[in-house]
C-alpha positions, -999 to +999 in steps of 0.1 A: +459+278+019+486+283+045+494+255+070+485+268+104+499+249+134+483+247+168+504+252+199+488+244+232+506+256+263+498+232+291+529+229+312+520+249+344+517+234+379+486+254+386+497+265+421+467+288+427+444+262+412+456+234+434+472+212+406+480+212+369+451+228+350+457+205+321+443+177+343+412+197+355+379+183+343+349+203+330+318+185+318+336+152+319+365+163+297+400+171+309+411+207+300+440+195+279+417+173+258+391+201+255+417+227+244+434+203+220+400+196+204+394+233+200+426+236+180+420+206+158+383+215+153+395+249+140+417+231+114+451+236+130+476+210+119+500+199+131+493+205+168+519+204+195+511+203+233+537+217+256+539+198+289+558+203+321+541+196+355+527+160+356+539+155+320+535+117+320+499+120+334+489+147+309+506+129+280+485+098+288+453+118+281+464+129+246+449+111+216+484+113+200+511+112+227+536+121+199+521+156+198+536+163+233+567+184+237+582+186+272+596+219+283+624+209+306+625+243+322+587+247+324+589+259+360+606+291+349+573+303+333+553+305+301+583+318+282+599+284+285+568+267+271+565+291+242+602+286+234+599+248+235+567+248+214+580+271+187+613+252+185+593+220+180+572+236+152+604+246+133+606+210+120+571+214+104+561+233+072+536+255+092+536+291+081+520+303+114+511+290+148+480+296+169+491+298+205+463+287+228+463+282+266+450+251+284+430+272+310+406+289+286+374+268+285+354+297+272+374+298+240+360+276+212+370+266+177+351+296+163+375+320+181+405+302+168+392+301+132+384+339+133+418+349+147+437+325+123+417+336+092+442+345+065+472+339+086+506+335+070+543+337+077+542+375+086+511+374+106+507+387+142+471+385+154+455+384+188+419+377+200+402+405+219+372+403+241+352+435+243+384+453+232+407+437+258+435+417+243+436+380+251+443+345+236+446+328+213+475+346+195+487+339+160+524+342+154+537+340+118+568+318+112+588+349+103+587+360+139+595+328+157+632+333+161+627+367+176+600+354+199+621+324+210+651+347+217+630+371+239+605+348+256+612+345+293+595+342+327+557+343+328+553+368+300+556+345+270+554+369+240+536+397+259+565+421+257+572+412+221+536+419+211+535+453+228+536+481+202+539+458+172+527+477+141+518+443+125+495+433+154+459+428+143+434+426+172+405+404+163+373+411+183+359+378+195+336+389+224+306+377+205+320+342+205+335+337+239+347+353+271+384+347+270+385+343+308+411+320+321+405+297+350+430+307+377+414+291+408+389+262+412+361+288+419+367+303+384+353+271+368+322+277+348+288+267+364 
């Protein structure tokens, strides 16, 4: 069975949210801990957590602070986080990475397992919710150098994913919403 890494992007300052979303708490659990648990419960290993805003405070919440990767240029957008995370995973033997975002409390381990099922070095897969592409995204190791070279701004791998013949959309609307939490009023009940 292929080794599938987890890559949690948790570096943002959460300007519209009023602070880093990694530190937000839902049902007594910080978002960063919740999202990390989703990846580990789905069987992802190793897992790396990309930090930026309030990095020391977020790192202190991690069960394994060594899993943290700080994106020095995190303020330039999600592309910086994705580059830092994929570069950190190059030192592992993982054949693919599940890229998950810290602000998706409606995405559980079942979604990650479904999207990552059968993943390998050439995989490109993306969760969809009622046909709308979302996260998590699976990126096979074969593609990491291309993605790192092109990831910039707030788009991450969005442009790279557009029109990829290898892209497999995996319907997950029966398992979760895929809605991100952009503002405090977006928090579930």
